Backbone bond lengths (Angstrom), bond angles and torsions (degrees), N, CA, C in turn:
res aa  C-N    CA-C-N  psi(-1)  N-CA   C-N-CA  omega(-1)  CA-C   N-CA-C  phi
1 M - - - 1.463 - - 1.526 108.94 -
2 S 1.326 118.36 135.83 1.460 120.86 -174.91 1.520 111.24 -71.85
3 K 1.347 114.98 159.93 1.461 120.27 178.26 1.527 111.03 -61.93
4 T 1.339 116.61 -34.35 1.465 120.10 -179.40 1.515 111.08 -64.04
5 I 1.338 116.14 -44.56 1.465 120.08 179.66 1.518 110.10 -65.52
6 L 1.324 116.99 -41.28 1.461 119.95 177.99 1.519 111.16 -61.07
7 L 1.349 116.54 -40.32 1.456 120.76 178.56 1.524 110.72 -61.89
8 A 1.322 116.06 -45.76 1.467 119.90 -179.10 1.525 111.15 -63.90
9 L 1.329 116.89 -42.26 1.459 120.02 -179.82 1.514 111.55 -66.15
10 A 1.328 116.29 -39.99 1.464 120.25 179.35 1.518 110.70 -63.60
11 C 1.338 116.90 -43.69 1.456 120.96 179.79 1.522 111.02 -66.36
12 A 1.336 116.25 -40.73 1.459 119.50 178.07 1.520 110.51 -62.35
13 G 1.332 116.74 -36.43 1.460 120.55 177.48 1.513 111.75 -64.18
14 L 1.336 116.81 -38.82 1.461 120.18 178.20 1.516 111.16 -64.95
15 V 1.315 116.99 -41.33 1.458 120.21 178.60 1.524 110.59 -65.66
16 A 1.320 116.89 -40.37 1.463 120.45 178.90 1.524 110.01 -61.89
17 L 1.344 117.07 -38.18 1.457 120.60 178.58 1.516 110.75 -67.03
18 A 1.346 116.86 -39.70 1.455 120.31 -176.52 1.512 112.71 -77.08
19 S 1.342 117.56 -27.80 1.457 120.63 -175.22 1.512 110.47 -96.67
20 V 1.322 116.21 71.24 1.461 121.16 179.86 1.523 108.76 -76.58
21 S 1.305 116.78 143.95 1.451 120.51 -176.91 1.523 111.07 -65.48
22 A 1.346 115.83 152.20 1.457 121.58 -175.15 1.514 112.10 -64.38
23 S 1.317 118.99 -18.70 1.456 121.26 -178.02 1.526 112.49 -88.57
24 A 1.328 116.97 -6.14 1.461 120.47 -176.47 1.520 110.64 -96.95
25 V 1.326 116.03 152.71 1.448 120.17 172.59 1.520 107.93 -72.95
26 V 1.318 116.56 115.42 1.458 120.84 -177.49 1.519 110.31 -80.96
27 V 1.321 116.02 -46.84 1.464 120.95 -174.98 1.515 109.70 -139.33
28 Y 1.331 116.52 138.16 1.465 120.28 168.73 1.515 109.06 -146.82
29 D 1.313 115.55 149.87 1.457 120.25 -178.18 1.520 109.34 -158.85
30 T 1.329 115.91 126.36 1.467 121.36 174.88 1.528 110.95 -104.80
31 F 1.341 117.16 2.56 1.468 123.59 177.50 1.533 111.78 57.13
32 T 1.330 115.44 31.59 1.459 120.53 179.84 1.525 109.34 -85.58
33 R 1.315 115.33 83.43 1.455 122.42 178.23 1.523 108.52 -155.71
34 P 1.328 118.32 171.54 1.463 120.24 -172.91 1.526 113.20 -58.33
35 D 1.323 115.96 145.32 1.455 121.35 175.76 1.523 110.58 -60.31
36 G 1.331 116.49 145.02 1.454 120.22 175.98 1.512 112.13 146.18
37 P 1.332 117.32 175.23 1.466 121.97 -175.83 1.522 114.72 -76.48
38 A 1.345 118.90 -10.65 1.469 121.02 177.76 1.529 108.14 -78.29
39 L 1.337 116.96 112.00 1.464 120.47 -175.01 1.521 112.63 -80.42
40 G 1.341 117.23 -25.36 1.461 120.52 176.26 1.511 113.42 73.58
41 T 1.331 115.72 -152.39 1.461 122.57 -178.98 1.517 109.86 -123.49
42 T 1.333 115.68 167.69 1.455 119.57 177.25 1.528 110.23 -68.50
43 E 1.327 116.26 164.47 1.460 121.16 -172.75 1.526 113.29 -90.60
44 D 1.321 117.14 -4.05 1.459 120.84 -178.85 1.522 110.58 -78.48
45 A 1.317 116.21 -179.41 1.467 120.60 -176.38 1.527 112.95 -66.23
46 L 1.346 117.71 -26.00 1.457 120.29 -178.89 1.529 112.47 -77.99
47 H 1.333 117.78 -23.26 1.473 122.31 -178.91 1.524 111.46 48.11
48 V 1.329 115.19 55.88 1.466 120.19 179.55 1.528 108.66 -67.61
49 P 1.335 118.77 131.33 1.464 119.73 -177.36 1.523 112.44 -75.84
50 W 1.326 115.45 145.08 1.455 121.18 170.11 1.522 108.41 -88.79
51 V 1.335 116.40 134.45 1.463 121.98 -178.73 1.524 108.35 -122.82
52 K 1.321 116.57 133.44 1.456 120.37 179.61 1.519 109.73 -77.26
53 G 1.337 115.75 126.43 1.448 120.71 178.53 1.516 110.97 -84.32
54 A 1.331 115.62 -162.33 1.461 121.01 -176.15 1.521 110.46 -67.62
55 A 1.309 116.14 134.21 1.463 121.87 175.30 1.516 108.59 -166.49
56 A 1.325 116.56 151.77 1.452 119.75 178.68 1.525 110.49 -64.04
57 D 1.322 116.90 -35.79 1.458 121.56 -179.90 1.520 108.95 -135.91
58 P 1.338 118.68 99.39 1.467 121.06 -177.99 1.527 112.98 -58.85
59 N 1.342 117.92 -21.31 1.465 119.86 178.50 1.521 112.21 -67.68
60 N 1.329 117.18 -12.54 1.455 119.80 176.92 1.525 111.92 -76.44
61 M 1.326 116.93 -6.58 1.461 121.26 173.24 1.519 106.90 -104.46
62 K 1.312 117.30 116.10 1.462 119.26 -173.31 1.524 110.88 -157.24
63 I 1.322 114.88 166.45 1.462 121.31 170.96 1.512 107.45 -86.86
64 S 1.324 116.62 127.29 1.460 121.30 -179.16 1.522 109.43 -139.00
65 R 1.329 116.12 113.79 1.467 122.15 178.53 1.529 111.54 53.21
66 N 1.325 114.66 49.29 1.465 122.44 176.52 1.526 113.23 62.34
67 R 1.321 115.86 32.24 1.461 121.72 172.62 1.529 108.42 -139.88
68 L 1.340 116.06 159.07 1.457 121.29 174.22 1.517 107.85 -89.32
69 Y 1.336 116.46 117.13 1.460 121.63 -178.00 1.524 110.13 -104.83
70 L 1.337 116.10 131.56 1.455 122.71 173.85 1.519 107.46 -124.51
71 G 1.316 116.91 122.85 1.457 118.24 -177.70 1.506 112.01 -174.29
72 G 1.330 115.64 -148.45 1.450 120.56 -179.79 1.509 112.04 97.71
73 D 1.326 115.17 -164.50 1.455 120.92 -172.16 1.524 113.80 -100.06
74 D 1.344 118.00 3.09 1.462 119.11 -172.03 1.532 111.04 -68.44
75 L 1.319 114.77 150.57 1.456 121.17 -177.46 1.519 112.55 -111.87
76 V 1.317 117.34 16.69 1.467 120.70 175.61 1.520 108.39 -121.04
77 P 1.339 117.50 155.48 1.457 119.47 179.08 1.521 111.27 -61.77
78 G 1.296 116.31 148.59 1.455 120.06 176.82 1.511 110.52 -157.07
79 G 1.337 116.16 162.44 1.446 119.42 179.38 1.505 110.96 -176.88
80 A 1.314 114.68 178.29 1.456 122.06 177.54 1.519 107.52 -117.75
81 Y 1.338 116.48 128.79 1.455 119.14 -177.70 1.522 110.65 -120.91
82 L 1.324 114.73 158.54 1.455 121.91 179.96 1.516 108.73 -80.41
83 G 1.330 117.36 117.00 1.455 122.20 -174.65 1.516 112.57 -99.43
84 G 1.326 115.50 -156.59 1.454 121.45 176.73 1.510 114.37 69.31
85 G 1.354 117.95 28.45 1.453 119.90 179.26 1.508 113.62 78.72
86 Y 1.347 117.33 8.31 1.461 120.70 -179.42 1.531 109.97 -73.26
87 G 1.309 117.05 136.05 1.456 120.78 176.52 1.515 110.48 -163.42
88 V 1.333 117.11 154.97 1.458 121.33 -179.24 1.522 109.57 -140.32
89 V 1.333 116.43 157.38 1.452 122.36 171.42 1.524 108.59 -111.72
90 D 1.332 117.79 -67.69 1.461 122.82 177.04 1.522 108.94 -98.03
91 F 1.336 116.42 134.26 1.467 118.62 -176.08 1.523 109.77 -162.14
92 D 1.315 114.18 167.29 1.463 123.43 173.96 1.518 105.75 -129.86
93 M 1.323 117.51 113.11 1.462 121.95 -171.73 1.525 110.62 -123.44
94 S 1.313 115.69 141.80 1.462 120.24 173.25 1.522 109.41 -133.90
95 F 1.315 115.63 151.74 1.462 120.94 178.36 1.522 108.69 -162.50
96 S 1.322 115.13 161.82 1.453 121.64 174.92 1.522 108.49 -99.66
97 F 1.343 116.59 141.89 1.469 121.00 -178.80 1.524 109.89 -137.83
98 Q 1.330 115.39 139.57 1.460 121.14 172.33 1.523 109.05 -145.21
99 A 1.322 116.63 132.46 1.460 120.95 174.78 1.526 108.89 -79.10
100 A 1.339 115.33 151.06 1.464 121.13 -179.11 1.522 109.17 -123.78
101 Q 1.317 116.52 134.64 1.455 120.57 178.23 1.523 109.37 -64.79
102 G 1.321 115.86 137.55 1.452 120.29 -179.37 1.506 110.57 -165.08
103 L 1.310 115.72 -166.23 1.453 121.13 -179.13 1.523 111.41 -60.37
104 Y 1.347 116.20 -36.38 1.468 121.06 178.78 1.524 108.14 -122.76
105 S 1.322 117.05 111.06 1.456 120.72 -175.34 1.522 113.15 -125.78
106 N 1.351 119.26 1.60 1.455 119.84 -178.10 1.503 113.55 -110.26
107 W 1.316 119.65 19.22 1.453 120.89 178.75 1.531 109.58 -105.49
108 Y 1.303 118.38 -134.24 1.463 117.29 -174.97 1.524 111.40 -146.82
109 A 1.309 113.45 157.97 1.464 122.36 166.73 1.524 106.25 -103.50
110 F 1.329 116.66 167.16 1.458 117.91 -178.61 1.528 110.40 -150.08
111 V 1.318 114.70 152.97 1.462 122.81 170.16 1.523 106.10 -121.32
112 L 1.311 115.64 114.22 1.459 121.72 -178.71 1.523 109.58 -94.79
113 Y 1.319 116.61 136.24 1.465 120.51 172.72 1.518 109.85 -146.44
114 R 1.330 115.56 160.35 1.463 122.76 -173.92 1.526 111.41 54.53
115 G 1.288 117.61 42.54 1.446 120.35 179.26 1.514 110.71 -159.68
116 A 1.321 116.34 -176.67 1.465 121.62 -179.65 1.518 109.92 -87.39
117 E 1.348 115.75 167.77 1.455 119.74 177.74 1.520 110.31 -66.76
118 A 1.330 115.79 165.98 1.457 121.38 -173.89 1.525 111.99 -61.71
119 T 1.333 115.20 146.13 1.458 122.11 175.11 1.520 108.75 -111.08
120 A 1.314 116.64 133.63 1.463 120.86 -174.60 1.521 111.59 -57.60
121 G 1.340 115.84 134.45 1.451 121.33 172.22 1.508 115.86 76.15
122 T 1.324 118.37 10.86 1.460 120.35 -179.78 1.515 110.40 -125.34
123 E 1.323 115.54 159.37 1.464 120.76 174.04 1.525 110.70 -105.79
124 D 1.314 117.40 0.71 1.462 121.94 -178.59 1.525 108.41 -96.49
125 Y 1.313 116.67 89.37 1.453 121.32 -172.12 1.516 113.57 -87.93
126 G 1.307 119.24 -18.68 1.447 118.23 -175.60 1.510 110.24 150.22
127 A 1.299 116.20 -147.47 1.457 119.93 -171.30 1.525 113.37 -71.35
128 F 1.331 116.95 -61.04 1.461 120.00 -174.23 1.527 111.17 -128.76
129 N 1.324 115.89 138.51 1.457 122.94 170.88 1.519 109.19 -124.34
130 L 1.313 116.69 134.60 1.448 121.52 161.05 1.523 105.35 -92.55
131 E 1.324 118.24 116.72 1.456 122.10 -178.88 1.517 109.77 -103.36
132 I 1.336 116.01 129.52 1.460 122.85 -178.59 1.524 107.46 -116.02
133 L 1.318 117.53 108.03 1.452 121.43 -177.94 1.525 111.00 -87.98
134 G 1.327 115.04 151.35 1.459 119.59 -179.48 1.513 113.39 -63.00
135 N 1.336 117.74 -22.92 1.464 119.98 -179.16 1.528 112.96 -89.08
136 G 1.320 117.30 10.38 1.462 120.61 175.74 1.506 114.94 91.77
137 V 1.331 118.44 3.53 1.467 121.58 178.20 1.529 109.54 -87.49
138 I 1.331 115.79 141.91 1.464 122.80 -179.31 1.527 108.55 -119.78
139 Y 1.353 116.20 137.50 1.458 120.73 176.37 1.523 109.92 -128.94
140 L 1.338 115.19 147.59 1.460 120.98 162.14 1.519 105.79 -105.32
141 Y 1.328 116.31 120.26 1.461 122.15 -173.28 1.518 109.42 -121.81
142 T 1.340 117.02 139.10 1.457 120.80 173.48 1.518 109.00 -125.18
143 S 1.328 115.56 147.58 1.456 120.03 -179.75 1.518 111.74 -69.57
144 A 1.335 117.45 -17.51 1.465 120.85 -178.09 1.531 111.82 -89.30
145 T 1.320 117.16 -35.45 1.472 119.79 -171.22 1.516 113.86 -123.01
146 G 1.319 118.92 -3.94 1.461 120.09 -175.32 1.516 110.59 80.91
147 H 1.342 116.52 -148.49 1.460 120.55 -176.88 1.526 110.81 -76.48
148 L 1.330 115.30 124.06 1.463 120.87 178.23 1.522 111.59 -93.34
149 A 1.315 116.19 -33.83 1.459 119.88 -177.35 1.509 108.86 -148.61
150 G 1.316 116.31 143.08 1.450 121.19 176.61 1.513 109.99 -147.80
151 V 1.316 116.85 137.84 1.455 119.78 -177.80 1.530 109.11 -151.27
152 G 1.321 115.62 140.77 1.454 120.75 173.09 1.517 109.84 -85.24
153 T 1.318 116.74 124.11 1.468 120.04 -175.89 1.522 112.99 -91.59
154 G 1.328 117.16 -22.03 1.463 119.76 -174.40 1.509 113.18 73.55
155 I 1.344 116.97 10.45 1.462 121.34 -177.38 1.529 109.84 -92.67
156 D 1.319 116.02 135.90 1.457 121.44 173.31 1.525 107.77 -88.96
157 F 1.338 117.09 98.83 1.461 120.23 -177.25 1.530 112.57 -73.18
158 F 1.330 117.82 -11.02 1.458 120.97 177.51 1.527 112.00 -82.17
159 A 1.323 117.02 -26.82 1.465 121.00 -170.24 1.523 113.18 -72.73
160 A 1.330 117.01 -36.08 1.468 120.17 -174.45 1.520 108.86 -164.16
161 P 1.346 117.75 161.51 1.472 119.98 175.41 1.523 110.57 -67.34
162 H 1.327 115.52 148.23 1.456 121.64 176.17 1.522 108.67 -130.86
163 T 1.329 115.63 148.08 1.461 121.51 -177.08 1.519 110.64 -93.51
164 F 1.322 115.84 123.74 1.454 122.92 178.14 1.530 109.11 -106.00
165 R 1.326 114.92 144.12 1.462 121.31 171.55 1.522 108.47 -131.75
166 V 1.320 116.96 123.10 1.459 123.11 179.20 1.523 107.76 -118.20
167 K 1.329 115.95 127.56 1.465 120.37 179.30 1.522 108.70 -126.52
168 A 1.337 116.63 126.27 1.458 122.32 177.75 1.519 108.29 -123.55
169 T 1.324 116.09 117.51 1.458 122.09 178.89 1.517 108.16 -133.32
170 G 1.341 116.79 106.82 1.454 119.59 -176.91 1.514 110.68 60.40
171 Q 1.331 116.43 -122.36 1.460 121.21 -179.08 1.521 113.03 -90.10
172 Q 1.325 116.69 0.30 1.459 121.00 -174.97 1.526 110.73 -98.11
173 H 1.340 116.52 132.20 1.466 122.82 179.41 1.527 108.21 -130.06
174 D 1.338 115.97 124.08 1.467 120.64 -177.08 1.518 110.34 -128.26
175 L 1.332 114.96 146.71 1.461 121.33 178.31 1.514 110.02 -133.67
176 W 1.329 115.95 134.55 1.449 123.36 171.21 1.529 108.49 -124.36
177 I 1.317 116.87 145.65 1.465 121.90 171.67 1.516 107.38 -126.20
178 D 1.318 116.14 123.62 1.468 122.79 -177.67 1.526 110.54 53.61
179 G 1.338 116.12 36.72 1.457 121.48 176.88 1.514 115.17 83.97
180 L 1.327 119.21 -4.82 1.458 122.33 -178.41 1.531 109.99 -99.65
181 P 1.346 118.42 133.42 1.471 120.56 -179.72 1.526 110.80 -67.05
182 I 1.347 116.35 133.49 1.461 122.10 -179.27 1.524 110.67 -107.71
183 Y 1.332 117.66 -48.38 1.458 120.28 173.31 1.519 109.47 -152.25
184 S 1.345 113.92 158.79 1.454 122.84 173.62 1.518 106.28 -139.46
185 V 1.327 116.68 112.77 1.456 122.06 -171.40 1.517 109.81 -122.79
186 T 1.330 116.39 133.69 1.460 122.20 171.88 1.518 108.51 -111.96
187 T 1.317 116.78 129.23 1.459 120.64 -178.86 1.520 109.87 -140.89
188 P 1.332 117.87 139.55 1.464 119.99 177.59 1.520 112.28 -70.62
189 Y 1.342 117.10 -14.16 1.453 120.00 178.02 1.522 108.65 -85.44
190 M 1.331 115.31 92.16 1.463 119.91 -173.99 1.513 112.14 -76.65
191 G 1.329 117.15 -38.50 1.455 119.59 -175.10 1.517 111.04 83.11
192 G 1.309 116.54 156.57 1.453 120.81 178.08 1.518 111.32 -90.06
193 G 1.314 116.25 -177.20 1.453 119.87 175.41 1.515 109.69 -74.14
194 G 1.309 116.51 155.73 1.458 119.09 179.08 1.500 111.51 -174.02
195 T 1.306 114.81 174.49 1.449 120.22 -178.48 1.523 111.22 -72.43
196 I 1.317 116.58 164.54 1.461 122.30 175.72 1.522 108.21 -108.50
197 T 1.330 115.88 129.22 1.457 122.34 -178.25 1.522 109.67 -118.84
198 L 1.329 116.70 133.40 1.462 122.61 169.29 1.521 106.06 -101.30
199 G 1.322 117.38 118.12 1.456 118.50 -171.16 1.509 114.00 -140.82
200 H 1.346 114.15 -176.27 1.457 120.75 178.41 1.520 109.68 -154.90
201 R 1.315 115.33 153.90 1.459 121.67 169.68 1.521 106.79 -130.06
202 H 1.301 116.02 96.28 1.463 125.60 179.74 1.534 113.19 74.86
203 L 1.329 118.72 -34.09 1.466 120.62 -177.15 1.528 109.41 -77.32
204 N 1.330 117.40 111.88 1.456 120.62 176.22 1.525 109.01 -67.05
205 C 1.346 117.20 140.26 1.453 118.09 -173.14 1.528 111.71 -159.50
206 Y 1.334 114.76 166.42 1.456 123.47 176.19 1.531 109.11 -123.39
207 Y 1.330 115.63 138.48 1.462 122.05 170.37 1.528 108.45 -117.21
208 D 1.332 116.24 147.52 1.465 119.83 -179.35 1.527 109.18 -156.86
209 S 1.344 115.14 165.39 1.472 123.30 171.60 1.524 111.96 49.99
210 L 1.321 116.12 53.53 1.460 121.71 178.75 1.526 110.87 -78.75
211 S 1.324 116.38 134.01 1.462 121.68 175.80 1.523 108.18 -142.77
212 I 1.335 116.60 129.91 1.462 121.26 -178.91 1.520 109.19 -130.06
213 E 1.317 116.33 124.71 1.454 121.73 171.79 1.517 107.69 -110.43
214 G 1.319 117.07 130.21 1.450 118.92 -179.22 1.511 110.61 173.96
215 E 1.301 115.38 -166.67 1.459 121.13 -179.33 1.517 109.20 -110.08
216 V 1.306 116.72 121.78 1.455 121.29 179.45 1.519 109.90 -75.50
217 I 1.325 116.09 136.99 1.459 121.66 174.78 1.517 108.34 -91.28
218 P 1.338 119.34 120.90 1.467 119.92 178.14 1.515 110.84 -60.28
219 E 1.329 116.79 142.82 1.455 119.41 177.85 1.531 109.12 -68.95
220 P 1.331 117.83 152.44 1.472 120.94 -175.11 1.520 114.03 -54.67
221 A 1.336 118.45 -36.43 1.462 121.01 -178.88 1.523 110.94 -62.25
222 T 1.339 115.69 -35.78 1.461 119.96 179.41 1.524 110.74 -66.92
223 I 1.346 116.27 -44.06 1.458 120.44 179.63 1.522 110.21 -63.79
224 T 1.338 116.75 -42.20 1.467 120.64 178.91 1.523 111.20 -61.46
225 C 1.314 116.05 -41.08 1.463 121.47 179.73 1.517 110.60 -61.95
226 L 1.346 115.85 -45.05 1.462 119.67 179.53 1.521 110.80 -62.93
227 A 1.344 116.62 -44.79 1.469 120.49 -179.20 1.521 111.08 -61.34
228 A 1.341 116.46 -41.11 1.470 120.05 179.91 1.516 110.99 -64.25
229 G 1.319 116.75 -40.59 1.455 120.67 180.00 1.515 112.11 -65.15
230 I 1.347 115.75 -43.15 1.465 119.88 179.67 1.525 110.49 -65.75
231 A 1.357 116.53 -42.97 1.462 120.34 179.97 1.520 110.76 -61.03
232 A 1.335 116.90 -39.61 1.466 120.67 179.58 1.517 110.94 -65.84
233 L 1.335 116.41 -38.54 1.462 120.06 178.44 1.529 111.19 -64.75
234 V 1.345 115.33 -43.61 1.469 119.29 179.77 1.523 110.35 -62.92
235 G 1.332 116.42 -44.06 1.471 120.11 179.77 1.520 112.07 -61.62
236 R 1.333 114.71 -40.26 1.483 118.99 -179.76 1.522 110.36 -65.61
237 R 1.358 115.71 -39.88 1.472 119.31 -178.82 1.520 110.44 -65.16
238 R 1.371 116.26 -40.10 1.462 120.02 -178.62 1.530 110.87 -65.89
239 R 1.328 117.49 -38.88 1.469 120.55 -179.26 1.520 110.89 -64.09
240 R 1.343 115.04 -31.50 1.439 118.55 179.07 1.528 111.42 -73.16
């Protein structure tokens, strides 16, 4: 088999791996690994790496008692995002969240989606943020329009972990906490595909039991590789 055909097949295999069907679990992680600052990879077959985003002290992002802990004394936004070219547009995601008492307990944690990873010293993280405030208020925030939805839940996020479910389908964004609907928002600002970040701004917190169902967007290098392989095959066929 020629090198060109092998190249095309290899690239096609990478795209097939990245383009998981919307009905399959793309990513899951229970953070069941040794305590420490090494975040590792997700537990699913793709083993998507966790990457530490902007923070004054990256050691404040760590695995602690089988949960992802974000906290410490830093005064800039920070978080851990799914790297390796991983990205989604439409998805159904669930995770466990608990706030932790610390030096800063009245700000917020956030889950970023359809946007880029966090940038140091800014609050503009990308397309959409789910903001979880220490006082039990929840916001859906976009970098284009500001806050789209806000509601007081009456939930004490410090007392115990709570299960969040975020679903984004086209222009529709829905949130449930412990199975109860919190908001349902339709917006013409859909946003592009992007990585998912679990983060915090001053509010110390724990994330756990992450599960994401959706369609993975292949990273640009993978698409370029596939295109090059196909173009080479076509050129070879024409010469013959």
